[in-house]
C-alpha atoms as a printed R data frame, in Angstrom:
   type eleno elety resid chain resno       x       y       z
1  ATOM     1    CA   UNK     A     1  60.555  91.038 158.947
2  ATOM     2    CA   UNK     A     2  62.357  94.009 157.388
3  ATOM     3    CA   UNK     A     3  66.002  93.041 156.953
4  ATOM     4    CA   UNK     A     4  68.585  95.780 156.536
5  ATOM     5    CA   UNK     A     5  70.480  95.587 153.265
6  ATOM     6    CA   UNK     A     6  74.175  94.778 153.648
7  ATOM     7    CA   UNK     A     7  76.328  97.162 151.610
8  ATOM     8    CA   UNK     A     8  80.052  97.337 150.927
9  ATOM     9    CA   UNK     A     9  82.356  99.745 149.135
10 ATOM    10    CA   UNK     A    10  86.020  99.112 148.367
11 ATOM    11    CA   UNK     A    11  88.544 101.910 148.112
12 ATOM    12    CA   UNK     A    12  92.145 101.708 146.964
13 ATOM    13    CA   UNK     A    13  94.863 104.201 147.706
14 ATOM    14    CA   UNK     A    14  98.269 102.665 147.071
15 ATOM    15    CA   UNK     A    15  99.879 104.375 144.093
16 ATOM    16    CA   UNK     A    16  96.906 106.648 143.362
17 ATOM    17    CA   UNK     A    17  97.043 110.381 144.100
18 ATOM    18    CA   UNK     A    18  93.762 110.059 146.011
19 ATOM    19    CA   UNK     A    19  91.691 107.085 147.182
20 ATOM    20    CA   UNK     A    20  89.610 105.540 144.385
21 ATOM    21    CA   UNK     A    21  86.294 103.687 144.710
22 ATOM    22    CA   UNK     A    22  87.045 100.316 143.103
23 ATOM    23    CA   UNK     A    23  83.985  98.206 143.929
24 ATOM    24    CA   UNK     A    24  80.499  98.450 145.328
25 ATOM    25    CA   UNK     A    25  77.993  95.780 146.275
26 ATOM    26    CA   UNK     A    26  74.781  95.069 148.145
27 ATOM    27    CA   UNK     A    27  73.474  91.977 149.942
28 ATOM    28    CA   UNK     A    28  75.047  88.829 148.466
29 ATOM    29    CA   UNK     A    29  77.556  90.824 146.421
30 ATOM    30    CA   UNK     A    30  78.581  92.770 149.540
31 ATOM    31    CA   UNK     A    31  78.950  89.528 151.497
32 ATOM    32    CA   UNK     A    32  81.216  88.165 148.746
33 ATOM    33    CA   UNK     A    33  83.290  91.371 148.742
34 ATOM    34    CA   UNK     A    34  83.790  91.201 152.505
35 ATOM    35    CA   UNK     A    35  84.626  87.479 152.430
36 ATOM    36    CA   UNK     A    36  87.160  87.953 149.625
37 ATOM    37    CA   UNK     A    37  88.721  90.941 151.382
38 ATOM    38    CA   UNK     A    38  89.089  88.996 154.625
39 ATOM    39    CA   UNK     A    39  90.585  86.050 152.727
40 ATOM    40    CA   UNK     A    40  93.306  88.387 151.428
41 ATOM    41    CA   UNK     A    41  93.931  90.119 154.745
42 ATOM    42    CA   UNK     A    42  92.257  93.371 153.730
43 ATOM    43    CA   UNK     A    43  91.065  95.310 156.755
44 ATOM    44    CA   UNK     A    44  87.331  96.041 156.970
45 ATOM    45    CA   UNK     A    45  85.970  99.248 158.502
46 ATOM    46    CA   UNK     A    46  82.282  99.275 159.402
47 ATOM    47    CA   UNK     A    47  81.237 102.888 159.068
48 ATOM    48    CA   UNK     A    48  77.659 103.520 157.848
49 ATOM    49    CA   UNK     A    49  78.190 107.282 157.641
50 ATOM    50    CA   UNK     A    50  81.247 106.924 155.393
51 ATOM    51    CA   UNK     A    51  79.448 104.299 153.314
52 ATOM    52    CA   UNK     A    52  76.610 106.782 152.732
53 ATOM    53    CA   UNK     A    53  79.096 109.463 151.652
54 ATOM    54    CA   UNK     A    54  80.971 107.145 149.277
55 ATOM    55    CA   UNK     A    55  77.851 105.559 147.760
56 ATOM    56    CA   UNK     A    56  77.500 108.215 145.054
57 ATOM    57    CA   UNK     A    57  81.155 108.280 144.003
58 ATOM    58    CA   UNK     A    58  81.407 106.657 140.547
59 ATOM    59    CA   UNK     A    59  83.441 103.454 140.244
60 ATOM    60    CA   UNK     A    60  87.095 103.897 139.300
61 ATOM    61    CA   UNK     A    61  87.021 107.580 140.233
62 ATOM    62    CA   UNK     A    62  88.923 109.326 142.986
63 ATOM    63    CA   UNK     A    63  86.920 110.394 145.983
64 ATOM    64    CA   UNK     A    64  86.051 114.101 146.006
65 ATOM    65    CA   UNK     A    65  88.236 116.407 148.118
66 ATOM    66    CA   UNK     A    66  85.406 116.990 150.610
67 ATOM    67    CA   UNK     A    67  85.686 113.299 151.627
68 ATOM    68    CA   UNK     A    68  89.475 113.308 152.127
69 ATOM    69    CA   UNK     A    69  89.272 113.875 155.897
70 ATOM    70    CA   UNK     A    70  86.703 111.107 156.440
71 ATOM    71    CA   UNK     A    71  88.684 108.597 154.378
72 ATOM    72    CA   UNK     A    72  91.949 109.728 155.992
73 ATOM    73    CA   UNK     A    73  90.584 108.579 159.365
74 ATOM    74    CA   UNK     A    74  90.074 105.065 157.985
75 ATOM    75    CA   UNK     A    75  93.455 105.073 156.235
76 ATOM    76    CA   UNK     A    76  95.229 106.199 159.411
77 ATOM    77    CA   UNK     A    77  93.602 103.265 161.225
78 ATOM    78    CA   UNK     A    78  94.873 100.902 158.507
79 ATOM    79    CA   UNK     A    79  98.392 102.379 158.701
80 ATOM    80    CA   UNK     A    80  98.408 101.987 162.488
81 ATOM    81    CA   UNK     A    81  97.147  98.392 162.433
82 ATOM    82    CA   UNK     A    82  99.656  97.394 159.754
83 ATOM    83    CA   UNK     A    83 102.567  99.270 161.351
84 ATOM    84    CA   UNK     A    84 102.956 101.447 158.258
85 ATOM    85    CA   UNK     A    85 104.093 105.035 157.862
86 ATOM    86    CA   UNK     A    86 102.628 107.515 155.368
87 ATOM    87    CA   UNK     A    87 104.385 106.979 152.050
88 ATOM    88    CA   UNK     A    88 104.947 103.237 152.585
89 ATOM    89    CA   UNK     A    89 102.152 102.495 150.115
90 ATOM    90    CA   UNK     A    90 104.064 104.414 147.437
91 ATOM    91    CA   UNK     A    91 107.007 102.056 147.966
92 ATOM    92    CA   UNK     A    92 104.909  99.026 147.041
93 ATOM    93    CA   UNK     A    93 103.662  98.075 150.520
94 ATOM    94    CA   UNK     A    94 100.010  97.010 150.473
95 ATOM    95    CA   UNK     A    95  97.473  98.903 152.555
C-alpha cells in the first residue's frame, strides 16, 4: 500500500513585515506540528497547493512576494475566524 506522506509548514506573520516560514515537517514530525498547533489553538489550513508553493521557501525567511496573494487568503480566513482586523497582530494579538 502506497501511503501519502503527511506534510506541514508553519508560517508566522505577527510583527514581521511579511509572513515567515518558521517550521516544516513530514510524516511523524508533521503530525507532531499539527498536534502542537491544535493544542495551542493555532488554526490549521489544509491546502496542498499552498504547501507545494511554500515547500521551497527556506526556514526563517519571508515568503517571496509572488506568494503574498496565496498566503493572504489563508490569513484573511484566520482574521475572520478570530474576529480580528488587519493590524491587530501588530498590536500584540496572536494570529
